[in-house]
N, C-alpha and C positions, 0 to 999 in steps of 0.2 A: 812476657805476657802469657797468662794461662790459656791453654788450648780449649776451645769449646767442645763439649761432648753432648750428644743427644741423650735425653732421658730414655731409658729402656722402655719399650712399649708396655711391658708387664706392669711397670710402676705407674705409668699413666693410666692404664686400664684400671688398676687397683684404686687409684685416687678417684677416678670417676665412679667406680662401684661404691666406695665409701661415701662419697658425696650424695649419691642417689639413695643409698640405704638410710643415711641420716635425714635426708629430706622427707622420707617416708616414716620417720621415727621408729625404725626397726633396729634392734640390737643385732650384734653378730650372731647371737644364739637364735634369735627369731628367724633371721635369714637362713641360717644353717638348717633349721627345721623345715622351712619351706623348700629348700634345695635337696633335703635328705642327705646332708653331709655333716661333718663335724664343724663346730665353731672354729677350731684350729685351722681348717682348710679355708674358711672364709677369711680369717686373719691373714693367712698366707697370700690369698688372692689380693687383699687390700694393700699389702705391703710390697707386692710385686715379686714375692718369693715363690709363688706358685703360678704357673701358666694356666690361663683360662682356656680350656679346650672348647672346640666348636659346640659340642653338645651342652656343655655348661653355659656357654655364652647364650645359647638359645633359651635355656631354662631361666637364666638371669633376666633376659629381655622380657620373657613372659611374666615373671614375678615382679619385676620393677617397672613394668609398663613403659619400656623404652625400646628403641630400635637398636640394632647393632652399631649404627653410626654414633650413637651416644658415647660409646666407650672410646671412640677415636677423635671426638671433637676437641679441637685445640692442640692436638698432638704436634703439629708442625710449628706451633708457636712457642713450645717449651724447650729450653736447653739449659744445661748447667755448666759452669766452668769447673775445671778441676778443683779450684780453690773452694767452690761451694760444695763440692762432693766430699771434701775431706773433713773428717771429724777428729778432734784431738781429745783423748781421754786422759785425765790426770789421776795418778794414784801414787802410793808410796811403796817402795820396795822393803825388804826385810831390814835394811840398814836405816830406814826412816827417810831415805832420800826420795824427793818427789820425782816421778818419772812421767813422761807423756808418751802415749801411744797414738800414732796416727792411723786412723781407720779410713781406708779408701774403698770406693765403690760401695754398692749397697749390700754386698755379701759379707762385709766386715773383715777384709783382709788387712792384717797389720803390715803397714808399709815402712814404718820408721819408728824408732824409739829414741827418746832424748832423756838424759839425766841432767837435772838442774842442780847446780852447786848452791849450797846454802850460804 
């Protein structure tokens, strides 16, 4: 039976950020301009690849008209199993064989490779 893992807080905060941005009909570029950062940084925040520092959290709360609590709402209710966190990518090697790459965690670490026989 797969072991339960808690969703990293950065991912949850990023999902909340994206949700609110979309509620306000803002693009990542729009939000980036308001925050005086790059759209790439907004994207990193939304995917959980970038940590939202306290000063940025304060700015986001002002821009999005939310309290800091908004970013943590529902955090305790969310968890993913290892199975749900795994992603399998299929591709072909130079010999034309189909291979599958198992990507674990949100940082994209390749954990396993399988070669399928034809």
